[in-house]
C-alpha positions in Angstrom: 5.3 -0.2 -27.6 5.7 -0.1 -23.8 2.7 -0.4 -21.6 2.3 1.9 -18.7 0.8 0.9 -15.4 -1.3 2.9 -13.1 0.7 2.3 -9.9 -1.5 4.6 -7.8 -4.6 2.6 -8.6 -2.7 -0.6 -8.1 -1.4 0.5 -4.7 -4.9 1.6 -3.5 -6.4 -1.7 -4.7 -3.7 -3.6 -2.7 -4.5 -1.5 0.4 -8.2 -2.0 0.0 -7.8 -5.8 -0.4 -5.5 -6.1 2.6 -8.0 -4.2 4.7 -10.8 -6.5 3.7 -8.6 -9.5 4.7 -7.6 -7.8 8.0 -3.9 -7.9 7.2 -1.4 -6.0 9.3 0.8 -5.0 6.4 0.7 -4.9 2.6 3.4 -4.4 0.0 2.9 -1.9 -2.8 5.2 -0.4 -5.4 7.0 2.6 -3.8 6.8 5.2 -6.6 7.3 8.9 -5.8 3.6 9.6 -6.2 2.6 6.7 -4.0 5.0 7.7 -1.3 3.5 11.2 -1.2 0.1 9.6 -0.8 1.3 7.4 2.0 2.8 10.4 3.7 -0.6 12.1 3.7 -2.3 8.9 4.8 0.1 8.6 7.7 -0.3 12.3 8.7 -4.1 12.0 8.6 -4.0 8.8 10.8 -5.1 6.2 8.2 -1.9 4.1 8.4 0.7 3.4 11.1 3.6 4.0 8.6 5.6 2.5 5.8 9.1 1.5 4.9 10.9 0.5 1.7 11.8 -3.2 1.5 13.7 -5.3 -1.1 11.9 -8.5 -2.0 13.7 -11.7 -2.8 14.4 -12.4 -6.5 12.5 -15.7 -6.3 9.4 -13.9 -5.0 6.2 -14.8 -6.8 5.3 -11.1 -6.7 6.2 -8.9 -9.7 7.6 -6.3 -7.3 11.3 -6.3 -6.8 11.5 -3.3 -4.5 8.4 -2.5 -2.6 7.0 -0.3 0.2 5.6 -2.2 3.2 2.6 -0.3 4.5 1.6 -0.9 8.1 -2.2 -0.7 8.3 -3.9 0.8 11.3 -6.7 -0.9 13.3 -8.7 0.4 16.3 -10.9 -2.1 18.3 -10.2 -4.7 15.6 -11.7 -2.4 12.9 -9.6 -0.8 10.1 -9.3 2.9 10.3 -9.6 2.8 6.4 -13.3 2.2 5.6 -12.9 2.8 1.9 -10.3 3.7 -0.7 -10.9 5.0 -4.2 -9.1 7.1 -6.8 -10.8 10.2 -8.0 
């Protein structure tokens, strides 16, 4: 039996953790649903943008192809103050 993953919750958690660590970018799985969410986040001014990237095979990350999200900061504070899935 194959296990399914909640890639949206995983992506939002990665974004939340990156914001807490003041990271400039974060890699998440680029599923169709997540890309639509990122489009909205970009349109609403929560992120600078994103691009698809291919990670090295030897990467410690479980992701082989990812989406690199550029987080947005103003006056050294993240525009994103909280992220949760409803």
